[in-house]
C-alpha positions as CSV (number, residue, x, y, z in Angstrom):
1,X,-56.6,169.5,20.3
2,X,-58.0,169.3,16.7
3,X,-54.6,167.9,15.4
4,X,-54.7,165.1,17.9
5,X,-58.3,164.2,17.0
6,X,-57.2,163.9,13.3
7,X,-54.5,161.4,14.4
8,X,-56.9,159.1,16.3
9,X,-59.2,158.6,13.3
10,X,-58.5,156.7,10.1
11,X,-55.1,155.6,11.4
12,X,-55.0,151.9,10.6
13,X,-53.2,152.3,7.2
14,X,-50.6,154.6,8.8
15,X,-49.8,152.0,11.4
16,X,-49.7,149.1,8.9
17,X,-47.3,151.0,6.7
18,X,-45.1,151.7,9.7
19,X,-45.1,148.0,10.6
20,X,-44.3,147.1,7.0
21,X,-41.3,149.6,6.9
22,X,-39.9,149.3,10.4
23,X,-41.4,146.0,11.7
24,X,-43.0,147.7,14.7
25,X,-44.9,150.8,15.7
26,X,-45.4,152.5,19.1
27,X,-49.1,153.4,19.9
28,X,-50.3,155.8,22.5
29,X,-53.7,155.5,24.0
30,X,-55.3,158.7,25.2
31,X,-58.0,156.8,27.2
32,X,-55.8,154.6,29.4
33,X,-52.7,156.8,29.1
34,X,-50.4,154.0,27.9
35,X,-47.7,153.7,25.2
36,X,-47.1,150.2,23.8
37,X,-45.4,148.5,20.9
38,X,-47.1,146.5,18.1
39,X,-44.8,144.3,16.0
40,X,-47.2,142.7,13.5
41,X,-50.3,143.9,11.7
42,X,-52.4,141.0,13.1
43,X,-51.8,142.4,16.6
44,X,-53.5,145.7,15.6
45,X,-56.9,145.8,17.3
46,X,-59.1,147.9,14.9
47,X,-62.7,149.0,14.4
48,X,-63.0,149.9,10.7
49,X,-60.1,152.2,9.9
50,X,-59.5,153.2,13.5
51,X,-57.0,151.6,15.8
52,X,-58.4,150.6,19.2
53,X,-56.4,150.0,22.3
54,X,-56.0,146.3,23.1
55,X,-56.1,147.2,26.8
56,X,-59.2,149.4,27.2
57,X,-60.8,148.8,23.7
58,X,-61.3,152.6,23.1
59,X,-60.5,154.0,19.7
60,X,-58.4,156.9,21.0
61,X,-55.0,155.7,19.8
62,X,-52.3,157.8,18.2
63,X,-49.7,156.0,16.0
64,X,-46.3,157.4,17.1
65,X,-44.7,158.2,13.8
66,X,-42.2,161.0,13.0
67,X,-44.8,163.5,11.8
68,X,-47.1,162.8,14.7
69,X,-47.9,165.9,16.8
70,X,-47.1,164.0,20.1
71,X,-43.6,163.1,18.8
72,X,-43.0,166.6,17.5
73,X,-44.1,168.4,20.8
74,X,-42.8,165.9,23.4
75,X,-39.3,164.6,23.4
76,X,-39.2,162.5,26.5
77,X,-41.5,159.6,27.6
78,X,-42.5,161.6,30.7
79,X,-43.6,164.6,28.5
80,X,-45.5,162.2,26.2
81,X,-47.4,160.6,29.2
82,X,-48.1,164.1,30.6
83,X,-49.6,165.2,27.3
84,X,-51.7,162.0,27.1
85,X,-53.0,162.7,30.7
86,X,-53.9,166.2,29.6
87,X,-55.7,165.0,26.4
88,X,-57.4,162.3,28.5
89,X,-58.8,165.0,30.8
90,X,-59.9,167.2,27.9
91,X,-61.6,164.4,26.0
92,X,-63.0,162.1,28.7
93,X,-63.0,163.7,32.1
94,X,-63.8,167.4,31.7
95,X,-67.2,168.0,33.2
96,X,-69.4,170.7,31.9
97,X,-71.9,172.1,34.4
98,X,-75.1,172.0,32.3
99,X,-77.3,172.6,35.3
100,X,-76.0,176.2,35.7
101,X,-78.9,178.5,34.8
102,X,-81.2,175.5,34.3
103,X,-84.8,176.0,35.4
104,X,-87.3,173.1,35.4
105,X,-90.7,174.4,34.2
106,X,-92.5,171.0,34.9
107,X,-94.6,170.9,31.8
């Protein structure tokens, strides 16, 4: 999980470099579980140095480059989407029951 968090932060320069070299980059959004192509730097939607998804506007985007963990672990599109669903659950949907063992003392 920590490796994926590193890939969704400070990733603007990586994406721009990939576009310069290959004239496109694939981006994977953990929040909306989508993979899409960007072909020019001005189509990158960014907040500071972080890429945001143009669809959901969340900065949970992984640039899919050769050394990316998602590319290394998942070979097919289906595997990549399943991993994105898993990451989405871990980062955005997992609910922790904070009420367990909670007692209100009514101060």
